[in-house]
N, C-alpha and C positions, 0 to 999 in steps of 0.2 A: 473288337480290340484293334488298336492301331499300332503301326510300326513307325517309329520316328527315324527319319534319315539323319545320318551322322557324318560329318566331315572328319578328316584325319585330325585336324586341330581340336575339334570338339571331343574326339575320343581321348586325346591326351588329357584334356580337362576333366572329362568324366572319370577316367582311370584314377586321377589324383583325388577326386571327390568321393569315389565309391570303392573302398578297398575290397568289397565282396563281389564286385562286378564279374560276371562270367563272360569271358571272351570265347565265343563258340565258332571255331574255324570249320567251315563245311566243305573245304577243298578235299582233294584226294590226298592220300598219304604221300604220294610222289611230290605233289605241290607243296604240302606242309613241310616236309623235310628238305626237298630239293631247292625250293625257292625261299625257304625260311618262314618263320612265324613269329608273332608277337610273343615275348616271354610270358609264360603263364597261360597261354591260349590252350583250350581243350580241342583236340581234333575229334570231330564227329562228321565224317563224310555225309554229304547231303542224302545219298541214297540209303543211309542207315538210320536217318532220323525217325521214320515211322516205327521201327522196331526198337529203337533205343530211347524214345521219348520219355519213357517212365524213369529213366536215370537222371532226368533233368527236373528242376523245380520250376513249376509255372509261375511262382511268385518272385523268383530270383531275377534281378536286373541282368539282362543278357544283351550283349552286342554280338550280332551274327556277322561273320567275316568270310569273304571268298577272295578271289583274285581281282575281279573287276566290279563287283557289286551286284551282278545279275543273279547268281545262284543264292547269294545271301539274302537278296530281296525275296526270292521265291521261298526260301527256307523260313525266313522270319514271318512271312505272311501265313505260311502253313502252321507255324507254331502259334501265331496269334489266333488263327481259326480254331486251334485245339486248346484254347484257354490260357495261353501264356499272356501275361498282362504287362510286363515291363520290357519291351523289346526295342532295340535300335538296329538299324542296318548301316554298316559302314559302306557308304555309297561309292567311294572311289576304290575300295578294296586294297589288297596288299600291293597291287601294281603301283600305287602311288604313295604307299606308306613310307614315310621317311624317319620313323621312330626306330627304337631298338628292334632288332630282328635276330633270332637265333636259328641255328641249323641242326642242333642236337637237343637231346633232352637232358634235364638236370640229372636224371638217373644214370644216363650214359656217361655224363661228365664226371660223376662221383664214383663210378664203378672202379674196383681195383684193376690195375693193369697187369 
């Protein structure tokens, strides 16, 4: 199985073309919430992937994201080695992401005050 490198511009296009695309953010919770994340991205810290892999679908088109592209490269290759077939690695990571970024969850935003 191969992992396709993906630029930020290509991710924007892919998100528009693939409504069921999984954005898998493998950073720490502190990075995910503190530095912001792409709206709709699922947080699954890299160290939790082996134990949580069964919660993912190997057939689902998945973009793996981290801060600079290194952890996501490692995580996406690990997933590919374990039978995941449609994987992309966001090579520049969130450090260079210039698209939408949120710092809260929709659940927190909609909770009664």
